[in-house]
C-alpha positions in Angstrom: 63.6 49.8 -54.7 62.6 49.8 -58.4 58.9 49.1 -58.1 56.4 51.9 -58.7 52.8 52.7 -57.8 50.3 54.4 -60.1 48.0 56.5 -58.0 44.5 57.7 -58.9 42.5 60.1 -56.7 38.8 59.3 -57.0 37.0 62.6 -56.7 33.3 63.7 -56.6 31.3 66.9 -56.0 29.9 67.0 -52.6 26.5 68.1 -51.4 25.3 71.6 -52.0 27.5 74.1 -50.1 29.7 71.2 -49.0 33.4 71.4 -48.6 35.8 70.4 -51.4 38.9 68.6 -50.3 40.7 67.7 -53.5 43.1 70.6 -53.5 44.1 69.8 -49.9 44.5 66.1 -50.7 46.8 66.8 -53.7 48.9 69.1 -51.6 49.0 66.5 -48.8 50.1 63.9 -51.3 53.0 65.8 -52.7 54.1 66.9 -49.3 54.3 63.2 -48.4 56.1 62.1 -51.6 59.9 62.9 -51.7 61.4 63.5 -55.1 62.8 60.0 -55.2 59.6 58.3 -54.1 58.3 55.5 -56.3 55.3 57.4 -57.8 54.7 56.2 -61.3 51.9 58.7 -62.0 49.1 60.6 -60.3 45.7 61.1 -61.9 42.5 62.5 -60.7 39.2 60.9 -61.9 36.1 63.1 -61.4 32.5 62.0 -61.5 32.0 65.1 -63.5 34.0 63.7 -66.4 37.7 64.9 -66.6 40.8 62.9 -65.9 43.6 65.1 -64.7 47.2 64.1 -64.9 49.6 65.6 -62.4 53.4 65.6 -62.4 55.8 67.1 -59.9 52.9 68.4 -58.0 51.5 70.5 -60.8 48.6 69.9 -63.2 50.1 69.0 -66.6 47.4 67.7 -69.0 43.9 66.4 -69.5 44.1 62.7 -70.3 40.4 62.2 -71.3 36.9 63.4 -70.8 33.6 61.5 -70.2 30.7 62.5 -72.4 28.4 62.6 -69.4 28.5 62.6 -65.6 29.6 59.3 -64.1 27.9 57.6 -61.2 30.0 57.1 -58.1 30.3 53.4 -59.0 31.3 54.2 -62.6 33.9 56.6 -61.4 35.3 54.2 -58.8 35.6 51.5 -61.5 37.3 53.9 -63.9 39.7 54.9 -61.2 40.7 51.3 -60.6 41.1 50.7 -64.3 43.2 53.9 -64.8 45.6 52.9 -62.0 45.8 49.3 -63.3 46.5 50.3 -66.9 49.2 52.9 -66.1 52.1 50.5 -66.4 53.3 50.3 -62.8 53.6 47.2 -60.8 51.1 48.4 -58.2 47.8 50.2 -58.6 46.4 52.5 -55.9 43.1 54.5 -55.6 42.7 57.0 -52.8 39.7 59.2 -52.1 39.8 63.0 -52.4 39.7 63.7 -48.6 42.8 62.2 -47.1 46.1 63.0 -45.5 49.2 60.8 -45.6 52.1 59.7 -43.5 55.7 60.7 -44.4 57.4 59.0 -47.3 54.0 57.6 -48.1 54.6 55.4 -51.2 58.0 54.2 -50.0 56.4 53.3 -46.6 53.6 51.4 -48.4 56.0 49.4 -50.5 58.3 48.6 -47.6 55.2 47.5 -45.6 53.6 45.3 -48.3 56.9 43.5 -48.9 57.3 42.9 -45.2 53.7 41.4 -45.3 54.5 39.2 -48.2 57.8 38.0 -46.6 55.6 36.4 -44.0 54.4 34.1 -46.7 51.0 35.7 -47.1 49.5 37.6 -50.0 46.1 39.3 -50.4 43.9 40.5 -53.2 43.6 43.9 -51.7 45.6 46.0 -49.2 43.6 48.5 -47.1 45.8 51.4 -45.9 43.3 53.0 -43.5 40.6 51.4 -41.5 38.5 52.2 -38.4 38.5 49.0 -36.3 39.5 48.3 -32.7 41.2 45.2 -33.9 43.8 47.3 -35.6 44.7 49.1 -32.4 44.9 45.6 -30.7 47.1 44.3 -33.5 49.4 47.3 -33.1 49.7 46.7 -29.3 50.8 43.1 -30.1 53.5 44.4 -32.5 51.7 43.1 -35.6 52.0 45.0 -38.9 48.7 43.9 -40.5 45.3 42.6 -39.7 43.3 40.0 -41.6 40.3 42.0 -42.8 37.2 39.9 -43.6 35.7 41.2 -46.9 32.2 41.0 -45.4 33.2 43.6 -42.8 34.9 45.9 -45.3 33.8 49.6 -45.6 35.5 52.9 -46.2 37.7 52.9 -49.3 39.9 55.8 -48.5 43.2 54.2 -49.7 43.5 50.9 -51.4 46.3 49.0 -53.1 46.4 46.1 -55.5 49.0 44.5 -57.7 48.2 45.9 -61.2 47.2 42.5 -62.6 44.7 42.0 -59.8 43.3 45.5 -60.2 42.7 44.8 -63.9 40.7 41.7 -63.1 38.8 43.7 -60.5 38.0 46.4 -63.0 36.8 43.7 -65.5 34.6 42.2 -62.8 33.1 45.6 -62.0 32.4 46.4 -65.6 31.4 49.7 -67.1 28.2 50.4 -65.0 28.5 48.6 -61.6 26.0 48.9 -58.8 25.5 47.4 -55.4 22.0 45.8 -55.2 20.9 48.2 -57.9 22.3 51.3 -56.2 24.7 53.3 -58.3 25.6 56.3 -56.1 27.0 54.7 -53.0 28.1 51.3 -51.8 31.3 50.9 -53.8 33.1 49.7 -50.7 30.4 47.1 -50.1 30.7 45.9 -53.7 34.5 45.5 -53.2 33.7 43.3 -50.2 31.4 41.2 -52.3 34.3 40.8 -54.8 36.7 39.9 -52.0 34.5 37.0 -51.0 35.2 35.5 -54.4 39.0 35.7 -54.1 41.5 33.2 -53.0 42.3 33.9 -50.2 38.9 35.5 -49.4 40.6 38.0 -47.1 41.9 41.6 -47.3 44.9 43.0 -45.5 44.7 46.1 -43.4 47.8 48.0 -42.5 48.8 48.4 -38.9 48.9 51.3 -38.2 46.8 53.2 -40.8 49.0 55.0 -43.4 46.3 57.6 -44.2 43.9 59.8 -42.3 40.3 60.6 -43.4 39.9 64.4 -43.3 36.5 64.8 -44.8 33.7 66.3 -42.7 31.1 66.9 -45.4 30.0 63.7 -47.2 28.7 63.6 -50.7 26.5 60.6 -49.8 25.4 61.6 -46.3 27.8 59.4 -44.3 28.8 60.2 -40.8 32.2 61.6 -40.1 34.9 59.1 -39.1 38.7 58.9 -38.8 41.4 56.3 -38.3 42.6 56.4 -34.7 45.8 54.4 -35.4 47.2 56.9 -38.0 50.5 58.1 -36.4 50.5 61.4 -38.1 52.4 63.2 -40.9 55.9 62.7 -39.5 55.7 59.0 -39.1 56.9 56.6 -41.8 57.2 52.8 -42.0 60.6 51.3 -41.8 61.2 47.8 -43.2 61.6 44.9 -40.9 63.5 42.9 -43.6 
């Protein structure tokens, strides 16, 4: 498998005295990525400004700095653009409080190609979602669920073909907002974008490939997790 995925971790400072999960998320990622895994690059985009570049599990360099703090929407848009412009076939953005299944990127690529072999393709692939329909789809032996963009929330791990991600970043622009709100609602804005796509449908993985580990939210959201995540030891095997 020669395709690669460029990954950006979208990170933000949490509420005062809140937990920081980024270090744990990076450690989780490299644990789940074998040496021969198709990772093109791993970057971390902070609302506070810096863009960190990681290689082989270690911090290597600073790729750029923002002159001022970014809003959550600005950082989300920058994260998508960084992944899209990295030069890989696929762009992925994950949040800074997640855990991953085994052979994570290899599993994702095997799964997305199995999805596309069914004759379907989607503008965005959602790798973790909290819906009873995903459990029902799993019980029926399905590998994905048609995810209506109007119902989309929780952007813990998202995948696009890089050309699609570039168009999405252009649509978001430099200072996006959702109904004028700039510090939360990025997932709802993605849902709005999804309604403009053809097909106007996202694809959720069955089961979830990631788990949300965050307890403290920077925007006051309630804690949630993905019940269909099979755990760290599970990996997706191709049906092809």
